[in-house]
C-alpha positions as MATLAB code, in Angstrom:
seq = 'MVMMMMILMVMVMMMMMMMMMMMMMVVMMMMMILMVMVMMMMMMMVMMVMMVMMMMVVMMMMMMVMMVMMVMMMMILMVMVMMVMMMMMVMMMMMMMMVMMVMMMMVMMVMMMILMMMVMMMVMMVMMMMVMMMVMMMMVMMMMMMMVVMVMMMMMMMMMVVMMMMMMMMVRMMMMMMMVMMVMMMMMMMMVKMVMMMMVMMMMMVVMMMMMMMMMVVMMMMMILMMMMMVRMMMMMMMMVMMMMVMMMMMMMVMMMMMMMMVKMVMMMVMMMMMMMMMMMMVMMMMMMMVKMVMMMMMMMMMMMILPPSQVYSYKQSALSRQKVQPMHRSSVVGVEDMSALEDLHDGAILLNLRLRYQQGHIYVSHCPPSPLSPVTNEPRHQ';
ca = [
     195.270  212.186  199.324;
     198.267  212.209  201.580;
     200.460  213.046  198.536;
     198.177  215.667  197.692;
     198.397  217.288  201.177;
     202.074  217.180  201.157;
     202.319  218.870  197.800;
     200.064  221.443  199.174;
     202.169  221.691  202.383;
     205.363  222.210  200.202;
     203.779  224.913  198.055;
     202.447  226.829  201.205;
     205.735  226.665  202.803;
     207.580  227.909  199.662;
     205.099  230.867  199.415;
     205.760  231.710  203.032;
     209.401  231.477  202.526;
     209.132  233.707  199.371;
     206.979  236.246  201.438;
     209.666  236.328  204.236;
     212.398  236.774  201.673;
     210.596  239.846  200.119;
     210.085  241.223  203.516;
     213.822  241.083  204.315;
     214.637  242.539  200.861;
     212.591  245.400  201.857;
     214.057  245.906  205.255;
     217.499  245.420  203.812;
     216.816  248.165  201.315;
     215.530  250.705  203.911;
     218.540  249.919  206.056;
     220.887  250.553  203.216;
     219.357  253.930  202.137;
     219.451  254.830  205.915;
     223.040  253.994  206.035;
     223.831  255.885  202.805;
     221.971  258.991  204.334;
     223.904  259.000  207.558;
     227.253  258.682  205.661;
     226.353  261.655  203.438;
     225.532  263.501  206.606;
     228.686  262.778  208.221;
     230.519  263.771  205.119;
     228.765  267.032  204.746;
     229.689  267.678  208.561;
     233.408  266.986  207.914;
     233.457  269.226  204.845;
     231.756  272.122  206.911;
     234.201  271.933  209.673;
     237.114  271.762  207.121;
     235.779  274.799  205.212;
     235.167  276.688  208.440;
     238.522  276.016  209.509;
     240.168  277.303  206.325;
     237.957  280.246  206.434;
     238.927  281.301  209.963;
     242.784  280.667  209.100;
     242.516  282.983  205.937;
     240.543  285.505  207.757;
     242.772  285.843  210.630;
     245.843  286.568  208.065;
     243.750  289.125  206.187;
     242.638  290.931  209.243;
     245.864  291.411  210.679;
     247.277  293.140  207.606;
     243.990  295.125  206.843;
     243.038  296.335  210.280;
     245.386  299.469  210.558;
     244.841  300.353  206.947;
     241.129  300.191  207.314;
     241.209  302.205  210.529;
     243.131  305.110  208.858;
     241.277  305.103  205.790;
     237.912  305.124  207.710;
     238.952  308.350  209.496;
     239.470  310.159  206.441;
     236.486  308.758  204.661;
     234.354  309.774  207.526;
     235.219  313.340  207.384;
     235.089  313.605  203.959;
     231.575  312.075  203.834;
     230.368  314.118  206.588;
     231.425  317.286  204.588;
     229.792  316.378  201.528;
     226.615  315.364  203.487;
     226.491  318.826  205.125;
     226.838  320.614  201.866;
     224.397  318.246  200.115;
     221.885  319.063  203.246;
     222.309  322.740  202.675;
     221.520  322.491  198.869;
     218.576  320.331  199.400;
     216.905  322.574  201.964;
     217.337  325.546  199.623;
     215.943  323.421  196.644;
     213.239  322.101  198.650;
     211.943  325.656  199.841;
     211.649  326.740  196.145;
     209.988  323.868  194.939;
     207.604  323.244  197.651;
     206.198  326.715  197.257;
     205.442  325.925  193.664;
     204.035  322.282  193.641;
     203.497  320.768  197.224;
     201.713  317.882  195.792;
     204.601  316.525  193.553;
     207.106  316.902  196.245;
     205.033  314.976  198.541;
     204.832  312.113  196.322;
     208.499  312.065  195.740;
     209.159  312.021  199.286;
     206.891  309.080  199.748;
     208.685  307.387  197.162;
     212.030  307.965  198.992;
     210.934  306.935  202.319;
     209.738  303.640  201.006;
     213.085  303.124  199.384;
     214.680  303.981  202.693;
     212.559  301.585  204.412;
     213.456  298.852  202.336;
     217.020  299.606  202.637;
     216.653  299.545  206.357;
     215.138  295.930  205.946;
     218.097  295.039  203.882;
     220.542  296.346  206.215;
     218.807  294.338  209.287;
     218.984  291.188  207.022;
     222.695  291.703  206.451;
     223.284  292.537  210.143;
     221.662  289.405  211.066;
     223.819  287.309  208.713;
     226.911  289.059  210.057;
     226.091  288.256  213.480;
     225.945  284.617  212.518;
     229.145  284.677  210.960;
     230.407  286.382  214.135;
     229.187  283.857  216.560;
     231.033  281.184  214.266;
     234.301  282.876  214.695;
     234.649  283.521  218.311;
     238.399  283.998  218.380;
     238.106  286.858  215.862;
     235.099  288.511  217.354;
     236.223  291.928  218.386;
     238.084  292.709  215.039;
     235.312  291.390  213.042;
     232.772  293.777  214.730;
     234.592  296.828  214.250;
     235.201  295.947  210.458;
     231.585  295.029  209.987;
     230.258  298.410  211.565;
     232.658  300.350  209.238;
     231.545  298.468  206.141;
     227.936  299.017  207.102;
     228.389  302.812  207.555;
     230.161  303.000  204.197;
     227.311  301.308  202.602;
     224.892  303.596  204.282;
     226.664  306.510  203.125;
     226.562  305.493  199.520;
     222.968  304.774  199.567;
     222.279  308.293  200.994;
     224.576  309.915  198.503;
     222.668  308.220  195.671;
     219.202  309.173  197.028;
     220.467  312.685  197.229;
     221.592  312.737  193.802;
     218.288  311.327  192.584;
     216.486  313.802  194.446;
     218.415  316.658  192.855;
     217.584  315.296  189.480;
     213.942  315.194  190.290;
     213.808  318.898  191.663;
     215.723  319.958  188.445;
     212.988  318.357  186.347;
     210.175  319.675  188.411;
     211.445  323.329  187.897;
     211.566  322.639  184.251;
     207.896  321.505  184.212;
     206.857  324.770  186.082;
     208.935  326.927  183.580;
     206.908  325.179  180.717;
     203.548  325.576  182.411;
     204.143  329.395  182.842;
     205.175  329.684  179.362;
     202.034  328.055  178.119;
     199.896  330.347  180.382;
     201.585  333.480  178.806;
     200.771  331.858  175.264;
     197.209  331.419  176.253;
     196.944  335.082  177.217;
     198.067  336.299  174.007;
     195.815  333.747  172.203;
     192.935  335.121  174.436;
     193.574  338.715  173.307;
     193.761  337.875  169.586;
     190.629  335.802  169.697;
     188.865  339.034  171.201;
     190.074  340.910  168.001;
     188.825  338.254  165.801;
     185.452  338.369  167.530;
     185.115  342.056  166.864;
     185.796  341.530  163.215;
     183.275  338.446  163.171;
     180.463  340.645  164.467;
     180.800  343.344  161.871;
     180.833  340.714  159.160;
     177.803  338.781  160.724;
     175.943  342.281  160.633;
     176.906  342.562  156.950;
     175.614  338.921  156.378;
     172.562  339.556  158.067;
     171.646  342.311  155.652;
     172.548  340.301  152.703;
     170.499  337.396  154.056;
     167.633  339.312  154.244;
     167.790  340.256  150.589;
     168.575  336.967  149.435;
     165.792  335.378  151.366;
     163.179  337.174  149.364;
     164.412  336.024  146.217;
     164.775  332.343  147.307;
     160.866  332.078  148.212;
     160.258  331.495  144.494;
     162.502  328.484  143.965;
     161.305  326.713  147.290;
     158.943  324.169  145.799;
     161.569  322.379  143.716;
     163.771  320.634  146.400;
     161.264  319.922  149.422;
     162.326  316.368  149.986;
     166.059  317.148  150.113;
     165.653  319.895  152.489;
     164.149  317.608  155.172;
     167.320  315.775  155.015;
     169.476  318.869  155.340;
     167.265  320.536  158.046;
     169.025  318.220  160.577;
     172.579  319.405  159.723;
     171.424  322.724  159.687;
     170.002  322.529  163.355;
     173.119  321.060  164.674;
     175.275  323.797  163.003;
     173.037  326.550  164.732;
     173.552  324.774  168.008;
     177.216  324.713  167.481;
     177.155  328.443  166.602;
     175.153  329.356  169.569;
     177.568  327.320  171.983;
     180.360  329.214  170.368;
     178.874  332.599  171.038;
     178.293  331.647  174.624;
     181.826  330.474  175.095;
     183.203  333.659  173.466;
     180.837  335.828  175.876;
     182.074  334.079  178.776;
     185.539  334.732  177.585;
     184.963  338.561  177.320;
     183.150  338.707  180.734;
     186.191  337.274  182.482;
     188.686  339.231  180.541;
     187.267  342.860  180.709;
     184.493  345.092  181.865;
     184.628  346.813  178.825;
     183.018  344.252  176.799;
     179.689  344.408  178.592;
     178.206  346.719  175.790;
     179.380  344.087  173.240;
     177.801  341.542  175.213;
     174.564  343.224  174.843;
     174.515  343.462  171.259;
     175.650  339.820  170.841;
     172.355  339.174  173.037;
     170.313  341.174  170.527;
     171.706  339.401  167.712;
     171.157  336.050  169.162;
     167.416  337.052  169.553;
     167.292  337.911  166.021;
     168.812  334.504  165.172;
     166.274  332.723  167.269;
     163.555  334.269  165.520;
     165.027  333.647  162.110;
     165.915  330.039  162.907;
     162.768  328.551  161.198;
     163.481  330.461  157.988;
     167.196  329.726  157.904;
     166.587  326.133  158.352;
     164.779  325.882  155.096;
     166.842  328.344  153.191;
     170.471  328.305  154.223;
     171.423  325.650  151.858;
     169.580  327.110  149.114;
     171.136  330.429  149.541;
     174.477  329.395  147.922;
     172.631  327.568  144.948;
     170.419  330.700  144.236;
     173.683  332.711  144.174;
     175.153  330.365  141.570;
     172.054  330.347  139.538;
     172.005  334.291  139.390;
     175.476  334.029  138.103;
     174.396  331.621  135.468;
     171.744  334.169  134.388;
     173.959  336.989  134.512;
     176.351  335.099  131.851;
     173.430  334.180  129.810;
     171.667  337.296  129.322;
     173.309  339.983  126.965;
     173.857  343.284  128.994;
     171.342  345.031  126.964;
     168.432  342.635  128.180;
     168.995  342.778  131.901;
     165.731  342.720  133.342;
     164.395  344.233  136.725;
     163.397  341.964  139.596;
     159.830  342.910  139.510;
     159.312  342.139  135.860;
     160.771  338.805  136.118;
     158.729  337.900  138.935;
     155.557  339.046  137.241;
     156.509  337.132  134.174;
     157.326  334.180  135.973;
     153.764  333.923  137.838;
     152.256  333.473  134.407;
     154.087  330.358  133.595;
     152.476  327.096  134.642;
     154.451  325.096  137.221;
     156.081  322.216  135.239;
     155.957  318.599  136.928;
     159.277  317.467  138.460;
     159.225  314.113  136.340;
     159.262  315.963  133.077;
     162.380  317.828  134.204;
     164.409  314.840  135.425;
     163.747  311.512  133.779;
     165.538  309.320  136.301;
     164.277  309.636  139.898;
     167.451  308.636  141.543;
     169.773  311.372  140.259;
     171.989  313.192  142.850;
     171.111  316.510  144.299;
     173.418  318.601  142.325;
     172.445  317.155  138.914;
     168.623  317.802  139.944;
     169.628  321.401  140.721;
     171.761  322.010  137.419;
     168.684  320.724  135.295;
     166.170  322.897  137.371;
     168.631  325.961  136.665;
     168.717  325.349  132.795;
     164.927  324.851  132.813;
     164.484  328.161  134.673;
     166.789  329.704  132.155;
     164.978  328.520  129.049;
     161.722  329.535  130.580;
     162.859  333.138  130.924;
     164.436  333.163  127.513;
     161.216  331.926  125.933;
     159.253  334.469  127.797;
     161.386  337.255  126.195;
     161.144  336.187  122.837;
     164.757  334.665  122.285;
     163.545  331.101  121.494;
     160.821  329.995  119.382;
     159.943  326.523  120.489;
     157.390  325.542  117.677;
     160.075  326.201  114.828;
     163.213  325.239  116.826;
     164.909  322.086  115.373;
     167.117  320.201  117.764;
     170.575  321.729  117.817;
     173.782  320.059  119.102;
     174.783  323.119  121.168;
     174.077  323.116  124.834;
     171.067  325.453  125.952;
     173.630  327.339  128.232;
     175.473  329.364  125.602;
     175.902  333.013  125.409;
     174.564  333.320  121.777;
     170.721  332.785  121.045;
     169.835  330.238  118.769;
     167.256  331.426  116.262;
     166.900  335.320  116.207;
];
């Protein structure tokens, strides 16, 4: 037991010693670091002092030489700069007067920008002045000379900045003038365009009157073919309505232009109003028939080509003879349901043509063998 106790004691002692040693090591390390830091600080201080001393010596040597020259040059430069500034000011006043009368807003924006730039420059100058003051404090011996030189330098810098700003402003003014000129040119062009548009409107009105007359005639003829294409009409109606609305809007715009342009146009406006009333009345008919008008004309052309000139029939006779014919079912005309509108119409035209020729005695259906020729040919098959 005593032995064990002894061993334990020894172990405890060893552990305590180790702890102590570790603590000591930590303290030593910290001390070392502190020492190194102090040493570095001292070194830096020494170096700073040496650098300052060297700078002072060099500056003194330079200043003595440069002082006289600087003063002389400054005097001459100041006079020159003053003269240039006066001239610039006069020019700027003139430019400003001209431009401000044309575009106040643009000039205001430019002025704001320049003001901001000047404020920034002033802040920078203040910072530079602070730095220079610190340098002066460091060099007490040379204080008077340094102050003079620094003020001169600052004045020079300010002059340079002002001159640069003036140049920028002049360039901006020139650009603004160019823009104004361009705007004026564009306005002139617009006036010419307006006059030309009025001329075109006059011509369009004449053409539209003629179109109206033609449409009245054509619509009477179109009533017969109405039942063939009912389904497709429904789809095309929407487009027709939109086109009508666009046309009306265009007319309104032109009317407004005319009102603005001249008082003479009042009579024409009244005529336009009457035309618009007519159009409103005819909208329902137009919606159904506008698309078919072109197709009817094509069919008429085909008929003219097909019939020999001796057998041209009058409108009345053809209408009477057509009434006798039984209307044929659509499925018998076109076998396939999903044909395009154009093919459908073509087949309808051929069928109508055949019907007419059959009525007039050109074709004998009972005896007619199938011929390789197409039905749309100028020579009749079996006379």
